[in-house]
N, C-alpha and C positions, 0 to 999 in steps of 0.2 A: 733094638735099633742102635746103630753106631752113633757116637757123639757128633760126627760130621753132619748127620741128618738133623741134629738139634742146633748145632752151632752153624748158622747159615753163613756167617762171614768166613769161617774156615772152609766151608764147602765152596763158597764163591771163589776163593783164591786157589783151591785145589783144582777146580774146573778150569780156571784161567791158566794155571801152569800146564795142565794137560793140553789145552788148546794151543798154547804158545809153543810147546815143545813138539807136539805131534800132528795136530790138525793142520797147521800151516805148511809143514813139509808134505803132507798128503795132498793139499790143495794147490800149492804153487806151480806144479807142472801144468795145471789146467786153467789157471786164472791169474791175472795180474792184479795185485792188491795195491791200491793207491787212494789218494784223497777223492778220486772220482768214483770209487767203488761203493756201491750200495749193498749192504748186507742185512738180511733179516733172519732172526731165529724164531721159529715157531715152538712154543713151549720153552721159553727162555729161562724160566725159574728166576733166580736172583741175578742172572746175567753174566755169570763167570765166563761162559764160552765166548761171549762177545767182547770181553775186555781186550784181548790181544789185537783184535781187528780195529777197535777204537784207538788203541795206542799207535797203530800204523796209519791213522788218519782217515780210515774208512768211515762212511756214514752208516751208523748201525741203528737198527730198530729191533726191539724185542717184544714178542706177543706172548702172553700167558693168561690162562683162565683164572688164575688165583691172584686176587688183589694184594694179598700180603707179600707174595713173591715180587710183584711189580714194585711195591713200595721199597722192598729191600734192594732191588736192582737200582732204583733211582738214588737211594742213600749210598750204596757202595760205589757207584760210578762217581758220585759227587765227591766222596772221600778220596777217590783215586784221581780226581781232577780230569775226568774224561767226560765226553759228551755222548749221550745216547737217548733215543726216544723209546719209551716203554709204555705199552698199552695193555690194559686188562680187557680181553675179549676172547671168545671162542673163535678160533681161526676160521671155521666154516661159515661164520656170520660176519666176517670182515669184508667190507666193500672192496670190490676189485679196483685196481688203479685205473685212472682215467686216460693215461697215456704212457708211452715208453719211458719218459723221464721219471715217472713214479714207480717203475718196476725195479726189480733187484737183479744184480749180477750174480749174487750168491745167496742161497737160502739154506740155513742149517736146521736139521730136524734130528736132534739127538735124544735118545731115550724117550721118544714120544709115540712112534707108530705102534708100539706094543700096548699102549694105553687106549688106543682107538678101537671101538667096536668093529667087528668084521664087516657089518653092514654099512659102515661109514668110511671104510678105508679107500674105496675107489673115489668117492666124492672128495675126500681129502686130497688125493693126488691130482685129480682133475682141477681142483680149486687152486692148487699151487701153480699150475701152468699159467694162470692169469696174472701171477705176480712176478713171473720170470721175464727178464729182458731176452731179446733174441740172442741165442747162444749162451744164456745163463746156465748155471749148474746148481744142483741140489745135493747137499751132503746129508746122508742118512747114516745114523749109527744106532744099533740096538743089540741087546743080548739075544743070541739064539735061544729059542724057547726051552729046549731040553737040557741046556747046560746046567751045572749044579745049582746056580742061583738065577736061572732064567725066569723064574716067577717073581723076582724082586722081593722074595721073602725076607731079605735083609732089612727091609724098611719096617718090618714087624717088631715085636718085642720078645724078650725072654728066649727060651731055648729054640723056638721056631725060627728066630732070626739067624740062627747059626747052623741050621740043619740043611745040608745040600739035598737036592732032588725031591724034597717033600711036596713041591708044587705038582709033581707028576702023580701023586696019590689020587685015588678017586675023590671027587669033590667033597662028599660028606666027611671023609676021614681027614682030609686036608683042613677043612673048616674046624673040625674038632681039635686038631693039633694047635691051630692058631688060637682058638678060644682058650684052651687049657694053658697056653703060654701067656695069656693076658692081653691079647689083641683086642682093640675096640671094634665095635660093629662097623664103623666107618673104614677102619684099616682092613678088616676082613672083606668088606664090599669092594675096596680098591683092588685087593689081591685077587678076588674072584673075577673082576673085570679083565685083569691081565691074563688070568687063566683062560677066560673065554676067547681072548684075542689070539693067543698061541702063535706068536710071530716067528715063523721058521725061515730059514734061508730060501727054501724052495717056494714058500708062499709069497715072500717079498719079491722074488724075481718074476714070478708069475704075475703078480700085481703090477709091477712096472711095465711088463710087456703089454698087459691088457689096457693100460692107461696111456700108452703111446710114448714111453720113455726108452732111452737107450742107456745101458750101463757103460760108463766110461772107465771106471776103475773099481776094483773090489779087493778088500783085504779081510781075511778071516783070521781072527786073533786067538791063539791058544792062551796067551796071557794078555788081557786087556791093558792097553797103555795107561789107563787111569789107575791101574793097580800099582803103578810106580808111586803115585801120590798116596794111595790108601794103605798099601802093604809093603812098599819099598821093593817091589818085584820088578825085574827087568822085562819089558814087553817082548813077546815073541809071537810072530805070525805062524800060521799053520804051514807045515810042509805041504808041498803041492799035492802029493799023493793023498794025504789025509783030507785036504780041503776039497778033493774031487769026489769024495764018496757021498752021494746024496743021502739025506736023512740021518745017517750015522754021524756025520760031521756036526750036526746040531748039538750032540751030547758033549763035545769037547771044544766048542767054540764059545769063548766067553764074551766076545763082541764081534760084530760084523760092521764094516764100514763100506759105504758105497758112494760113488759120485755118479749122478745120473743127469741126463739132459733130455729135452724133448727131441723125439725123432724128427728128422728133416724129411717129411713126406710131401 
């Protein structure tokens, strides 16, 4: 496990820097951000992705299932002298807004969809529709499943956290490698959940179509923009030809970004 996964304040500011430098440019052609803009992040962690939006005066809300992360978000926002509302709850059990004024112009879902069980994914996307204002957009970002670290094995420990593609091994072998590297039972269970999810580009686009969304913009990244913070690497998007090869593109796409909105039917 990398130090950034243990030092949550470092991780908070790294996420904030990536969001400030790259997310905003990705979003601004599709949305105006102002003091009237309501932004929600599902699976906000310690809230780093939301910080640049708060700095622009947006009304920000973060939801996460982990109370410790919510506590950190509240602390870090206070230290940055920014306002934000942070709630510990499973999003699928969050009450729907009562009116348009309580809905959101922008919803962020970053590195979350790959943690959701396949049987709950449709319910998750359907539930999001109740929180969107008319014309609102949703940002999704996730690692394509077959890419070298698409199984999130970097959150494990020891040698396993540094080995690419091991998440593609048969499950018993993968579990054995994680265990031999010193992973805890909880860590292994989390990685097995991600393995069961197997979020590919094709699966996501099929899911959005089946739940009534339209894709407004998509970028497939050869070098994830967040790698600038992690490894000082320059972000690079896929060449159009390579991005157009179904299934194979998952092996060399380190991150996928989508902007989607409800279809107007």
